[in-house]
N, CA, C and O atoms as CSV, one atom per row, in Angstrom:
chain,resi,resn,atom,element,x,y,z
A,1,MET,N,N,-61.310,1.088,79.832
A,1,MET,CA,C,-62.550,0.868,79.113
A,1,MET,C,C,-62.364,-0.318,78.171
A,1,MET,O,O,-61.236,-0.687,77.842
A,2,THR,N,N,-63.450,-0.899,77.751
A,2,THR,CA,C,-63.387,-2.062,76.868
A,2,THR,C,C,-64.528,-2.032,75.862
A,2,THR,O,O,-65.576,-1.435,76.106
A,3,ASN,N,N,-64.306,-2.682,74.738
A,3,ASN,CA,C,-65.374,-2.801,73.746
A,3,ASN,C,C,-65.969,-4.207,73.759
A,3,ASN,O,O,-66.714,-4.578,72.852
A,4,ARG,N,N,-65.637,-4.994,74.799
A,4,ARG,CA,C,-66.160,-6.359,74.938
A,4,ARG,C,C,-67.215,-6.418,76.033
A,4,ARG,O,O,-67.088,-5.785,77.081
A,5,LEU,N,N,-68.258,-7.194,75.762
A,5,LEU,CA,C,-69.324,-7.398,76.729
A,5,LEU,C,C,-69.384,-8.857,77.143
A,5,LEU,O,O,-69.119,-9.755,76.345
A,6,PHE,N,N,-69.736,-9.078,78.397
A,6,PHE,CA,C,-70.073,-10.406,78.887
A,6,PHE,C,C,-71.580,-10.529,78.759
A,6,PHE,O,O,-72.314,-9.660,79.229
A,7,VAL,N,N,-72.050,-11.594,78.130
A,7,VAL,CA,C,-73.485,-11.832,77.963
A,7,VAL,C,C,-73.800,-13.151,78.660
A,7,VAL,O,O,-73.382,-14.216,78.204
A,8,GLY,N,N,-74.532,-13.077,79.759
A,8,GLY,CA,C,-74.841,-14.263,80.542
A,8,GLY,C,C,-76.311,-14.625,80.504
A,8,GLY,O,O,-77.137,-13.913,79.933
A,9,ASN,N,N,-76.616,-15.758,81.132
A,9,ASN,CA,C,-77.971,-16.305,81.210
A,9,ASN,C,C,-78.501,-16.709,79.840
A,9,ASN,O,O,-79.695,-16.585,79.569
A,10,LEU,N,N,-77.609,-17.194,78.978
A,10,LEU,CA,C,-78.032,-17.633,77.645
A,10,LEU,C,C,-78.727,-18.990,77.715
A,10,LEU,O,O,-78.335,-19.865,78.487
A,11,ALA,N,N,-79.746,-19.142,76.910
A,11,ALA,CA,C,-80.379,-20.449,76.744
A,11,ALA,C,C,-79.381,-21.370,76.047
A,11,ALA,O,O,-78.559,-20.907,75.255
A,12,TRP,N,N,-79.446,-22.667,76.335
A,12,TRP,CA,C,-78.505,-23.619,75.727
A,12,TRP,C,C,-78.563,-23.575,74.208
A,12,TRP,O,O,-77.550,-23.786,73.542
A,13,GLU,N,N,-79.740,-23.303,73.656
A,13,GLU,CA,C,-79.888,-23.319,72.196
A,13,GLU,C,C,-79.500,-22.000,71.522
A,13,GLU,O,O,-79.501,-21.917,70.293
A,14,ALA,N,N,-79.172,-20.975,72.302
A,14,ALA,CA,C,-78.783,-19.680,71.721
A,14,ALA,C,C,-77.456,-19.821,70.977
A,14,ALA,O,O,-76.508,-20.422,71.481
A,15,ARG,N,N,-77.408,-19.270,69.796
A,15,ARG,CA,C,-76.206,-19.349,68.961
A,15,ARG,C,C,-75.569,-17.961,68.843
A,15,ARG,O,O,-76.190,-16.947,69.161
A,16,ALA,N,N,-74.327,-17.943,68.383
A,16,ALA,CA,C,-73.615,-16.679,68.185
A,16,ALA,C,C,-74.403,-15.764,67.259
A,16,ALA,O,O,-74.458,-14.554,67.477
A,17,SER,N,N,-75.011,-16.334,66.231
A,17,SER,CA,C,-75.775,-15.520,65.278
A,17,SER,C,C,-76.991,-14.872,65.942
A,17,SER,O,O,-77.380,-13.766,65.566
A,18,ASP,N,N,-77.595,-15.544,66.921
A,18,ASP,CA,C,-78.739,-14.971,67.647
A,18,ASP,C,C,-78.305,-13.752,68.465
A,18,ASP,O,O,-79.005,-12.740,68.512
A,19,ILE,N,N,-77.151,-13.864,69.103
A,19,ILE,CA,C,-76.629,-12.770,69.926
A,19,ILE,C,C,-76.260,-11.585,69.039
A,19,ILE,O,O,-76.570,-10.435,69.353
A,20,ARG,N,N,-75.596,-11.884,67.930
A,20,ARG,CA,C,-75.221,-10.836,66.972
A,20,ARG,C,C,-76.464,-10.103,66.475
A,20,ARG,O,O,-76.490,-8.873,66.442
A,21,THR,N,N,-77.483,-10.848,66.092
A,21,THR,CA,C,-78.713,-10.253,65.569
A,21,THR,C,C,-79.392,-9.371,66.613
A,21,THR,O,O,-79.871,-8.285,66.289
A,22,ALA,N,N,-79.436,-9.831,67.861
A,22,ALA,CA,C,-80.070,-9.041,68.928
A,22,ALA,C,C,-79.400,-7.678,69.063
A,22,ALA,O,O,-80.081,-6.664,69.213
A,23,ALA,N,N,-78.075,-7.648,69.010
A,23,ALA,CA,C,-77.345,-6.378,69.125
A,23,ALA,C,C,-77.516,-5.526,67.878
A,23,ALA,O,O,-77.711,-4.314,67.972
A,24,GLU,N,N,-77.445,-6.153,66.711
A,24,GLU,CA,C,-77.559,-5.396,65.460
A,24,GLU,C,C,-78.951,-4.805,65.272
A,24,GLU,O,O,-79.089,-3.728,64.693
A,25,LEU,N,N,-79.987,-5.495,65.756
A,25,LEU,CA,C,-81.346,-4.952,65.658
A,25,LEU,C,C,-81.512,-3.674,66.480
A,25,LEU,O,O,-82.393,-2.860,66.202
A,26,LEU,N,N,-80.668,-3.504,67.486
A,26,LEU,CA,C,-80.694,-2.283,68.295
A,26,LEU,C,C,-79.754,-1.222,67.739
A,26,LEU,O,O,-79.594,-0.158,68.337
A,27,GLY,N,N,-79.130,-1.508,66.595
A,27,GLY,CA,C,-78.302,-0.518,65.915
A,27,GLY,C,C,-76.818,-0.574,66.218
A,27,GLY,O,O,-76.088,0.347,65.850
A,28,PHE,N,N,-76.347,-1.619,66.875
A,28,PHE,CA,C,-74.931,-1.724,67.224
A,28,PHE,C,C,-74.157,-2.481,66.152
A,28,PHE,O,O,-74.690,-3.380,65.502
A,29,VAL,N,N,-72.888,-2.103,65.977
A,29,VAL,CA,C,-72.006,-2.767,65.014
A,29,VAL,C,C,-71.195,-3.811,65.776
A,29,VAL,O,O,-70.351,-3.476,66.608
A,30,VAL,N,N,-71.462,-5.071,65.481
A,30,VAL,CA,C,-70.802,-6.189,66.155
A,30,VAL,C,C,-69.589,-6.618,65.337
A,30,VAL,O,O,-69.698,-6.852,64.133
A,31,THR,N,N,-68.431,-6.721,65.994
A,31,THR,CA,C,-67.225,-7.159,65.287
A,31,THR,C,C,-66.880,-8.616,65.570
A,31,THR,O,O,-66.172,-9.244,64.782
A,32,ASP,N,N,-67.377,-9.174,66.704
A,32,ASP,CA,C,-67.096,-10.577,67.011
A,32,ASP,C,C,-68.047,-11.074,68.091
A,32,ASP,O,O,-68.477,-10.312,68.956
A,33,VAL,N,N,-68.369,-12.367,68.029
A,33,VAL,CA,C,-69.138,-13.037,69.075
A,33,VAL,C,C,-68.430,-14.354,69.367
A,33,VAL,O,O,-68.116,-15.112,68.450
A,34,PHE,N,N,-68.180,-14.626,70.649
A,34,PHE,CA,C,-67.536,-15.874,71.049
A,34,PHE,C,C,-68.410,-16.553,72.090
A,34,PHE,O,O,-68.695,-15.977,73.140
A,35,VAL,N,N,-68.837,-17.785,71.796
A,35,VAL,CA,C,-69.647,-18.571,72.721
A,35,VAL,C,C,-68.792,-19.755,73.184
A,35,VAL,O,O,-68.616,-20.708,72.424
A,36,PRO,N,N,-68.255,-19.720,74.413
A,36,PRO,CA,C,-67.438,-20.831,74.902
A,36,PRO,C,C,-68.255,-22.115,75.029
A,36,PRO,O,O,-69.437,-22.084,75.373
A,37,VAL,N,N,-67.609,-23.233,74.748
A,37,VAL,CA,C,-68.264,-24.539,74.891
A,37,VAL,C,C,-67.495,-25.383,75.902
A,37,VAL,O,O,-66.289,-25.216,76.083
A,38,ASP,N,N,-68.203,-26.277,76.545
A,38,ASP,CA,C,-67.612,-27.203,77.495
A,38,ASP,C,C,-66.722,-28.194,76.747
A,38,ASP,O,O,-67.138,-28.764,75.739
A,39,ARG,N,N,-65.514,-28.398,77.233
A,39,ARG,CA,C,-64.567,-29.287,76.542
A,39,ARG,C,C,-65.053,-30.726,76.462
A,39,ARG,O,O,-64.863,-31.384,75.440
A,40,SER,N,N,-65.672,-31.220,77.520
A,40,SER,CA,C,-66.071,-32.625,77.528
A,40,SER,C,C,-67.377,-32.888,76.791
A,40,SER,O,O,-67.498,-33.889,76.086
A,41,SER,N,N,-68.351,-32.005,76.946
A,41,SER,CA,C,-69.659,-32.255,76.322
A,41,SER,C,C,-69.828,-31.567,74.976
A,41,SER,O,O,-70.638,-31.998,74.155
A,42,GLY,N,N,-69.067,-30.496,74.744
A,42,GLY,CA,C,-69.230,-29.732,73.508
A,42,GLY,C,C,-70.429,-28.798,73.522
A,42,GLY,O,O,-70.720,-28.138,72.525
A,43,ARG,N,N,-71.125,-28.742,74.655
A,43,ARG,CA,C,-72.304,-27.870,74.772
A,43,ARG,C,C,-71.887,-26.462,75.176
A,43,ARG,O,O,-70.879,-26.281,75.859
A,44,PRO,N,N,-72.668,-25.460,74.751
A,44,PRO,CA,C,-72.390,-24.078,75.181
A,44,PRO,C,C,-72.434,-23.986,76.707
A,44,PRO,O,O,-73.155,-24.737,77.365
A,45,ARG,N,N,-71.659,-23.062,77.254
A,45,ARG,CA,C,-71.556,-22.920,78.705
A,45,ARG,C,C,-72.555,-21.927,79.284
A,45,ARG,O,O,-72.555,-21.693,80.493
A,46,GLY,N,N,-73.414,-21.334,78.443
A,46,GLY,CA,C,-74.459,-20.445,78.948
A,46,GLY,C,C,-74.084,-18.978,78.997
A,46,GLY,O,O,-74.816,-18.159,79.553
A,47,PHE,N,N,-72.937,-18.647,78.409
A,47,PHE,CA,C,-72.546,-17.244,78.337
A,47,PHE,C,C,-71.752,-17.020,77.059
A,47,PHE,O,O,-71.354,-17.966,76.380
A,48,ALA,N,N,-71.530,-15.739,76.746
A,48,ALA,CA,C,-70.795,-15.391,75.526
A,48,ALA,C,C,-70.080,-14.067,75.739
A,48,ALA,O,O,-70.317,-13.355,76.715
A,49,PHE,N,N,-69.203,-13.762,74.803
A,49,PHE,CA,C,-68.539,-12.463,74.767
A,49,PHE,C,C,-68.873,-11.813,73.438
A,49,PHE,O,O,-68.758,-12.432,72.380
A,50,LEU,N,N,-69.280,-10.578,73.508
A,50,LEU,CA,C,-69.702,-9.813,72.340
A,50,LEU,C,C,-68.753,-8.632,72.201
A,50,LEU,O,O,-68.561,-7.873,73.151
A,51,GLU,N,N,-68.161,-8.474,71.030
A,51,GLU,CA,C,-67.239,-7.366,70.789
A,51,GLU,C,C,-67.896,-6.376,69.840
A,51,GLU,O,O,-68.425,-6.752,68.794
A,52,LEU,N,N,-67.855,-5.100,70.223
A,52,LEU,CA,C,-68.464,-4.046,69.418
A,52,LEU,C,C,-67.387,-3.146,68.831
A,52,LEU,O,O,-66.204,-3.288,69.144
A,53,ASP,N,N,-67.808,-2.219,67.977
A,53,ASP,CA,C,-66.850,-1.389,67.246
A,53,ASP,C,C,-66.201,-0.285,68.079
A,53,ASP,O,O,-65.240,0.328,67.614
A,54,SER,N,N,-66.685,-0.009,69.287
A,54,SER,CA,C,-66.061,1.024,70.127
A,54,SER,C,C,-66.415,0.805,71.596
A,54,SER,O,O,-67.379,0.115,71.926
A,55,ASP,N,N,-65.615,1.406,72.458
A,55,ASP,CA,C,-65.881,1.350,73.895
A,55,ASP,C,C,-67.221,1.998,74.231
A,55,ASP,O,O,-67.983,1.480,75.047
A,56,ASP,N,N,-67.499,3.132,73.595
A,56,ASP,CA,C,-68.753,3.852,73.827
A,56,ASP,C,C,-69.952,2.993,73.438
A,56,ASP,O,O,-70.946,2.936,74.162
A,57,ALA,N,N,-69.853,2.330,72.296
A,57,ALA,CA,C,-70.941,1.457,71.842
A,57,ALA,C,C,-71.145,0.308,72.823
A,57,ALA,O,O,-72.282,-0.080,73.091
A,58,ALA,N,N,-70.063,-0.237,73.356
A,58,ALA,CA,C,-70.174,-1.337,74.312
A,58,ALA,C,C,-70.904,-0.887,75.574
A,58,ALA,O,O,-71.736,-1.620,76.110
A,59,GLU,N,N,-70.596,0.303,76.040
A,59,GLU,CA,C,-71.264,0.827,77.227
A,59,GLU,C,C,-72.767,0.996,76.982
A,59,GLU,O,O,-73.587,0.622,77.822
A,60,ARG,N,N,-73.115,1.558,75.833
A,60,ARG,CA,C,-74.530,1.751,75.492
A,60,ARG,C,C,-75.229,0.412,75.272
A,60,ARG,O,O,-76.378,0.240,75.679
A,61,ALA,N,N,-74.547,-0.534,74.634
A,61,ALA,CA,C,-75.137,-1.846,74.357
A,61,ALA,C,C,-75.370,-2.627,75.648
A,61,ALA,O,O,-76.361,-3.348,75.765
A,62,ALA,N,N,-74.467,-2.490,76.614
A,62,ALA,CA,C,-74.644,-3.184,77.893
A,62,ALA,C,C,-75.959,-2.766,78.536
A,62,ALA,O,O,-76.699,-3.603,79.054
A,63,THR,N,N,-76.243,-1.481,78.502
A,63,THR,CA,C,-77.491,-0.969,79.071
A,63,THR,C,C,-78.696,-1.406,78.243
A,63,THR,O,O,-79.719,-1.813,78.794
A,64,ALA,N,N,-78.573,-1.322,76.925
A,64,ALA,CA,C,-79.695,-1.632,76.036
A,64,ALA,C,C,-80.042,-3.120,76.030
A,64,ALA,O,O,-81.219,-3.476,75.971
A,65,LEU,N,N,-79.036,-3.991,76.091
A,65,LEU,CA,C,-79.273,-5.432,75.984
A,65,LEU,C,C,-79.591,-6.099,77.318
A,65,LEU,O,O,-80.234,-7.148,77.344
A,66,ASP,N,N,-79.148,-5.503,78.426
A,66,ASP,CA,C,-79.375,-6.113,79.733
A,66,ASP,C,C,-80.872,-6.252,79.991
A,66,ASP,O,O,-81.609,-5.266,79.965
A,67,GLY,N,N,-81.310,-7.472,80.236
A,67,GLY,CA,C,-82.725,-7.733,80.492
A,67,GLY,C,C,-83.534,-8.074,79.255
A,67,GLY,O,O,-84.671,-8.531,79.373
A,68,GLU,N,N,-82.972,-7.863,78.062
A,68,GLU,CA,C,-83.675,-8.227,76.824
A,68,GLU,C,C,-83.854,-9.742,76.769
A,68,GLU,O,O,-82.987,-10.490,77.221
A,69,LEU,N,N,-84.971,-10.189,76.220
A,69,LEU,CA,C,-85.225,-11.622,76.105
A,69,LEU,C,C,-84.574,-12.191,74.852
A,69,LEU,O,O,-84.670,-11.615,73.769
A,70,LEU,N,N,-83.913,-13.326,75.015
A,70,LEU,CA,C,-83.348,-14.070,73.894
A,70,LEU,C,C,-83.656,-15.535,74.156
A,70,LEU,O,O,-83.228,-16.094,75.165
A,71,ALA,N,N,-84.393,-16.152,73.256
A,71,ALA,CA,C,-84.827,-17.546,73.417
A,71,ALA,C,C,-85.560,-17.731,74.750
A,71,ALA,O,O,-85.402,-18.749,75.423
A,72,GLY,N,N,-86.359,-16.732,75.114
A,72,GLY,CA,C,-87.189,-16.823,76.304
A,72,GLY,C,C,-86.498,-16.532,77.627
A,72,GLY,O,O,-87.110,-16.678,78.685
A,73,ARG,N,N,-85.234,-16.122,77.587
A,73,ARG,CA,C,-84.501,-15.840,78.827
A,73,ARG,C,C,-83.987,-14.409,78.827
A,73,ARG,O,O,-83.528,-13.918,77.795
A,74,PRO,N,N,-84.057,-13.729,79.976
A,74,PRO,CA,C,-83.530,-12.358,80.050
A,74,PRO,C,C,-81.999,-12.386,80.081
A,74,PRO,O,O,-81.395,-13.084,80.895
A,75,LEU,N,N,-81.392,-11.625,79.192
A,75,LEU,CA,C,-79.934,-11.562,79.135
A,75,LEU,C,C,-79.387,-10.789,80.326
A,75,LEU,O,O,-80.014,-9.846,80.809
A,76,ARG,N,N,-78.235,-11.192,80.786
A,76,ARG,CA,C,-77.489,-10.458,81.811
A,76,ARG,C,C,-76.229,-9.957,81.117
A,76,ARG,O,O,-75.341,-10.743,80.786
A,77,VAL,N,N,-76.154,-8.651,80.898
A,77,VAL,CA,C,-75.074,-8.076,80.087
A,77,VAL,C,C,-74.305,-7.035,80.893
A,77,VAL,O,O,-74.888,-6.186,81.567
A,78,ASP,N,N,-72.985,-7.127,80.806
A,78,ASP,CA,C,-72.123,-6.162,81.485
A,78,ASP,C,C,-70.823,-6.043,80.697
A,78,ASP,O,O,-70.510,-6.898,79.869
A,79,LEU,N,N,-70.075,-4.988,80.959
A,79,LEU,CA,C,-68.765,-4.855,80.331
A,79,LEU,C,C,-67.890,-6.014,80.792
A,79,LEU,O,O,-67.875,-6.348,81.976
A,80,ALA,N,N,-67.170,-6.622,79.871
A,80,ALA,CA,C,-66.299,-7.748,80.207
A,80,ALA,C,C,-65.101,-7.246,81.004
A,80,ALA,O,O,-64.558,-6.176,80.732
A,81,ARG,N,N,-64.707,-8.028,81.977
A,81,ARG,CA,C,-63.527,-7.698,82.776
A,81,ARG,C,C,-62.303,-8.336,82.147
A,81,ARG,O,O,-62.383,-9.405,81.541
A,82,SER,N,N,-61.190,-7.678,82.298
A,82,SER,CA,C,-59.915,-8.189,81.801
A,82,SER,C,C,-59.484,-9.393,82.634
A,82,SER,O,O,-59.825,-9.486,83.813
A,83,ARG,N,N,-58.746,-10.303,82.035
A,83,ARG,CA,C,-58.236,-11.468,82.762
A,83,ARG,C,C,-57.049,-11.121,83.644
A,83,ARG,O,O,-56.606,-11.951,84.438
A,84,ASP,N,N,-56.533,-9.923,83.519
A,84,ASP,CA,C,-55.346,-9.516,84.297
A,84,ASP,C,C,-55.628,-9.418,85.767
A,84,ASP,O,O,-54.734,-9.089,86.547
């Protein structure tokens, strides 16, 4: 199990604070948000990782946030997979 979520289909202008707020408005406790950027352009890559306070919360948040609109785009949210 994991307490990290993959958040995809982000608008280019979406910021970490926007993602955090979306989760917190639904009652989740966010411990970290990471938005990867392209090394050459410095622009966001269109996805993020959201860390919550527990595995259970991450599972519930994945269901609650999936399909929610952020900056006019429906989020694609799932439990993050390990790099192993």
